[in-house]
C-alpha positions as semicolon CSV with decimal commas, in nm:
position;residue;x (nm);y (nm);z (nm)
1;M;-0,398;-0,286;-0,263
2;S;-0,384;-0,649;-0,364
3;S;-0,604;-0,925;-0,497
4;D;-0,405;-1,198;-0,317
5;Q;-0,676;-1,332;-0,085
6;N;-0,434;-1,542;0,122
7;L;-0,211;-1,244;0,188
8;I;-0,510;-1,020;0,263
9;A;-0,632;-1,276;0,520
10;R;-0,288;-1,290;0,684
11;L;-0,266;-0,909;0,698
12;H;-0,614;-0,889;0,845
13;D;-0,538;-1,156;1,106
14;E;-0,223;-0,970;1,215
15;L;-0,375;-0,621;1,210
16;P;-0,312;-0,459;1,549
17;G;-0,609;-0,369;1,767
18;G;-0,768;-0,035;1,692
19;W;-0,674;-0,047;1,325
20;E;-0,898;-0,099;1,024
21;M;-0,793;-0,225;0,684
22;T;-0,958;-0,133;0,356
23;V;-0,890;-0,367;0,065
24;T;-0,925;-0,254;-0,294
25;V;-0,772;-0,294;-0,637
26;D;-0,918;0,038;-0,757
27;L;-0,786;0,356;-0,596
28;D;-1,091;0,548;-0,718
29;E;-1,311;0,329;-0,495
30;L;-1,152;0,499;-0,193
31;G;-1,279;0,840;-0,302
32;G;-1,100;1,161;-0,384
33;F;-0,814;1,359;-0,237
34;Q;-0,984;1,429;0,096
35;D;-1,083;1,063;0,141
36;I;-0,746;0,908;0,057
37;L;-0,574;1,166;0,278
38;Q;-0,746;1,004;0,578
39;Y;-0,550;0,681;0,533
40;R;-0,223;0,651;0,726
41;F;-0,047;0,451;0,454
42;V;-0,103;0,237;0,145
43;L;0,028;-0,119;0,110
44;L;0,076;-0,182;-0,261
45;D;0,130;-0,525;-0,421
46;L;0,382;-0,482;-0,704
47;D;0,315;-0,840;-0,821
48;D;-0,053;-0,769;-0,892
49;C;-0,002;-0,632;-1,245
50;E;-0,286;-0,832;-1,400
51;T;-0,558;-0,694;-1,169
52;F;-0,447;-0,329;-1,162
53;D;-0,147;-0,112;-1,248
54;P;0,059;-0,068;-0,928
55;L;0,289;0,187;-1,091
56;G;-0,016;0,376;-1,216
57;V;-0,148;0,386;-0,860
58;I;0,176;0,543;-0,737
59;R;0,163;0,799;-1,019
60;Q;-0,202;0,876;-0,945
61;I;-0,132;0,933;-0,576
62;R;0,183;1,139;-0,632
63;R;0,115;1,329;-0,955
64;E;-0,260;1,356;-0,999
65;L;-0,372;1,378;-0,637
66;M;-0,040;1,526;-0,518
67;L;-0,064;1,335;-0,188
68;N;0,228;1,258;0,036
69;I;0,067;0,953;0,199
70;A;0,319;0,674;0,266
71;I;0,321;0,415;-0,013
72;I;0,469;0,088;0,111
73;C;0,524;-0,160;-0,171
74;F;0,599;-0,530;-0,160
75;G;0,694;-0,796;-0,409
76;G;0,770;-0,712;-0,768
77;A;1,048;-0,793;-1,009
78;P;1,363;-0,578;-0,987
79;D;1,262;-0,362;-1,286
80;V;0,917;-0,299;-1,137
81;R;1,074;-0,209;-0,802
82;N;1,304;0,038;-0,977
83;E;1,007;0,195;-1,155
84;A;0,822;0,219;-0,822
85;R;1,120;0,400;-0,670
86;L;1,130;0,643;-0,962
87;A;0,756;0,703;-0,922
88;R;0,827;0,792;-0,555
89;A;0,716;0,489;-0,357
90;D;0,837;0,528;0,001
91;R;0,947;0,175;0,089
92;I;0,972;-0,158;-0,093
93;F;0,989;-0,492;0,086
94;E;0,995;-0,858;-0,003
95;R;0,653;-1,021;-0,015
96;C;0,745;-1,249;0,277
97;E;0,821;-0,942;0,495
98;I;0,504;-0,740;0,448
99;V;0,294;-0,879;0,734
100;E;0,562;-0,796;0,993
101;K;0,634;-0,461;0,825
102;M;0,262;-0,375;0,832
103;K;0,259;-0,428;1,208
104;L;0,570;-0,211;1,243
105;F;0,414;0,070;1,037
106;C;0,089;0,048;1,233
107;N;0,295;0,101;1,547
108;Q;0,487;0,392;1,393
109;Y;0,178;0,559;1,248
110;G;-0,035;0,492;1,557
111;W;0,029;0,841;1,692
112;G;-0,029;0,747;2,054
113;E;-0,330;0,522;2,002
């Protein structure tokens, strides 16, 4: 979840074979519980506070939908990162790390693909 078109292009270019990437800034666009459950993980841009509420997305996934899908955050000021941790984000990385981390998580969540 990000509106950073340059970053989205880099993530897409580095996406391992066999993987698909859905880009949105509105969690509701992905559907309901059963739809979001089909995703292996969520990459969440903590710097994108003007386009959507990243902390609200974490709360929606954890509290409203009660999903345990991996939420991998990147960027964000220290106070936003702390709030993301309290809201139960799984991992938080620097913005410059997220492309390589995405590839790592695709490998880990590939489940033998």
